[in-house]
N, C-alpha and C positions, 0 to 999 in steps of 0.2 A: 419800248420794244420797237425795233426797226421795222419798217415796211418791207414786206416780202413781195418780190415781183410775181406777176401772173405766170411767167415762164417757170419760175422756181416751184410755184404751187402745182402747176400742171405736171412737172417732172416728178415731184413727190407723190402725187396721187396716182400717176401711172405706175410708179415703182411699187406702191402699196397694193394696187389692183393686181399686178402680176404676182406678187407674193401671196395675196389672198387666194387667187385662182390656183396657184400651185399647191397651197395648203389644202384647199378644198378637194382637189383631185387626189391628193395623198390620202385624205380621210375616206374617200370613196374607194380607195384601193387601186387607183389608176396611176400609172407613172407618166410623167411628162418628160420628154426628151430635152436635154439641154440644147439651147439654140447654138448653131454653129457661128462662132464669132467671126469666122473668115468669109462667111457668105456675103457677097456683094450684090448690089442691085443687078448688075450685068449678068452675074453668074445665075441668079435666080430667074431672070428673064429668059436666059438661054435654056435653062433646064425646062421651064414650062413651055417654051416655044417648041422644043423638041418633042415633048409629050403630046402636043396637039397634032403634030404631023403624022 
């Protein structure tokens, strides 16, 4: 069995954690919005900077 890098393991567990969270929220009857794939760091910073002012 080949060695798996730590980076690969972290990515896998992050993916599983998100999937489990989404499934848990679904079981509780809550919906989770799909993340906006086009959101960039700059756009998010600008959004929250405006809301503070």
